[in-house]
C-alpha positions in Angstrom: 106.5 105.5 94.0 107.4 103.3 91.0 104.1 104.0 89.5 104.6 107.8 89.9 108.1 107.4 88.4 106.5 105.7 85.4 104.1 108.6 85.1 107.1 111.0 85.2 108.7 109.2 82.3 105.9 110.5 80.1 106.4 114.1 81.3 107.2 115.2 77.7 103.6 114.7 76.8 101.9 115.3 80.1 104.1 117.9 81.8 103.8 115.8 85.0 107.5 115.5 85.8 108.7 114.6 89.3 108.2 118.1 90.8 104.6 118.4 89.5 103.7 114.9 90.6 105.2 115.7 94.0 103.1 118.8 94.4 99.9 116.9 93.5 100.6 113.7 95.5 102.5 115.0 98.6 99.6 116.0 100.7 98.1 112.5 100.3 101.3 110.6 100.6 102.7 112.6 103.6 99.5 113.6 105.3 100.1 116.0 108.1 98.0 115.7 111.2 99.4 119.0 112.4 97.8 120.8 109.5 94.5 119.0 110.0 94.4 119.3 113.8 95.5 122.9 114.1 93.6 124.2 111.1 96.7 125.7 109.5 95.8 128.1 106.8 97.6 130.6 104.6 101.4 130.7 104.9 101.8 128.0 107.5 99.8 125.4 105.4 101.7 126.4 102.3 105.1 125.9 103.9 104.1 122.5 105.3 102.9 121.4 101.9 106.0 122.7 100.3 108.2 120.6 102.6 106.0 117.6 101.8 106.4 118.1 98.1 110.2 118.5 98.4 110.4 115.2 100.3 108.2 113.4 97.7 110.2 114.9 94.8 113.4 113.6 96.5 111.9 110.2 96.9 110.8 110.1 93.2 114.2 111.1 91.9 115.9 108.5 94.1 113.4 105.5 93.8 116.1 103.0 92.7 118.5 103.9 95.5 115.7 103.9 98.1 113.6 100.9 96.9 115.9 99.0 94.5 116.2 95.3 94.7 120.0 95.4 95.3 121.1 94.9 98.8 122.4 97.9 100.7 126.2 98.4 100.8 127.7 96.3 103.7 124.8 93.8 103.6 124.1 90.6 101.8 121.0 89.8 99.8 119.2 88.5 103.0 119.9 91.9 104.7 122.4 90.5 107.1 125.4 92.7 108.0 128.8 91.4 107.0 
């Protein structure tokens, strides 16, 4: 995710901002066995990929909050609750 975030930082030149990166990478990052197993096509497949891309875009726009080095509120650096 941090690598994709670095790529998004160059969106002025590449037009690959968080949303476009999410559209491209979501099907690989959040692979859906439901789509593969049931042979979804058309609208159902589009809706599933849309949900995946929204989730990946959210993750990309919140990388520091989700994966930052700082401990979570209410926990110390070792991850122990106060």
